C-alpha positions in Angstrom: 24.2 -77.5 -22.9 21.7 -74.8 -23.9 21.8 -73.4 -20.4 25.6 -73.3 -20.5 25.6 -71.3 -23.7 23.1 -68.8 -22.3 25.2 -68.2 -19.2 28.3 -67.7 -21.3 26.4 -65.2 -23.5 25.1 -63.2 -20.5 28.5 -63.0 -18.9 30.2 -61.8 -22.0 29.6 -58.0 -22.5 31.4 -56.7 -19.4 33.6 -54.3 -21.4 30.8 -51.7 -21.4 31.8 -48.6 -19.4 29.4 -46.8 -17.1 28.9 -43.9 -19.5 28.1 -46.0 -22.5 25.8 -48.1 -20.4 23.8 -45.1 -19.3 23.7 -43.9 -23.0 22.5 -47.4 -24.1 19.8 -47.6 -21.4 18.3 -44.4 -22.7 18.2 -45.7 -26.3 16.5 -49.1 -25.4 13.3 -49.8 -27.2 10.3 -48.5 -25.4 7.6 -49.6 -27.9 8.1 -53.3 -27.6 9.2 -53.2 -24.0 11.7 -56.0 -24.7 15.2 -56.2 -23.5 17.3 -55.5 -26.6 20.8 -56.8 -26.9 23.7 -54.5 -26.1 25.3 -52.6 -29.1 27.6 -54.5 -31.5 31.4 -54.6 -30.9 32.2 -51.9 -33.5 29.8 -49.4 -31.9 31.1 -50.3 -28.4 34.7 -49.7 -29.6 33.6 -46.3 -30.9 31.9 -45.5 -27.7 34.9 -46.5 -25.6 37.1 -44.4 -28.0 35.1 -41.2 -27.3 37.0 -38.6 -25.5 35.5 -37.7 -22.1 34.1 -34.3 -23.1 32.3 -35.6 -26.2 29.0 -37.5 -25.8 27.6 -38.4 -29.2 29.0 -40.4 -32.2 28.2 -37.4 -34.4 30.7 -35.2 -32.5 33.1 -38.1 -32.6 33.0 -38.5 -36.4 34.1 -34.9 -36.8 37.2 -35.4 -34.7 38.4 -38.7 -36.1 41.1 -36.9 -38.2 42.5 -35.1 -35.1 44.6 -37.8 -33.3 45.0 -35.8 -30.1 41.3 -35.7 -29.3 41.0 -39.5 -29.3 42.8 -41.8 -26.8 45.8 -43.4 -28.5 44.8 -46.9 -27.5 41.5 -46.4 -29.3 42.9 -44.7 -32.3 44.4 -48.0 -33.5 41.0 -49.7 -33.3 39.3 -46.9 -35.1 41.9 -46.9 -37.9 41.4 -50.6 -38.5 37.6 -50.1 -38.5 37.9 -47.3 -41.0 40.2 -49.3 -43.3 37.7 -52.2 -43.1 34.9 -49.9 -44.1 36.9 -48.3 -46.9 37.8 -51.8 -48.2 34.1 -52.6 -48.9 33.3 -52.6 -52.7 30.8 -49.7 -52.2 33.6 -47.3 -51.6 35.9 -48.6 -54.4 36.6 -45.8 -56.8 36.3 -46.2 -60.6 38.8 -44.9 -63.2 37.4 -41.4 -63.0 38.1 -41.2 -59.3 34.6 -41.2 -58.0 32.8 -43.9 -55.9 31.5 -46.7 -58.1 28.1 -47.3 -56.5 27.5 -43.7 -55.5 24.0 -42.3 -56.0 24.1 -38.9 -57.5 21.6 -36.4 -56.0 
């Protein structure tokens, strides 16, 4: 039974494209020399949603508002991700229109 679970888990992450796989391999932990697990689904969705010319998630975050730079199939997933993030209580605004738990610098 345990063995079956392990096989199922290993055969699961096949959605990773070649580009994100190369990017992930460069990020793997070198200090511990352990095989770390592949990135979580949300990060994988973001990586798959990246346009071909952009490489990092930082570039990607700038272009979220421009729907033509992101593939339309991925845009839906990103929008749902963002609404989930905005629905968290950390981002809920108080009556003055500022985030409730925001730390003022």
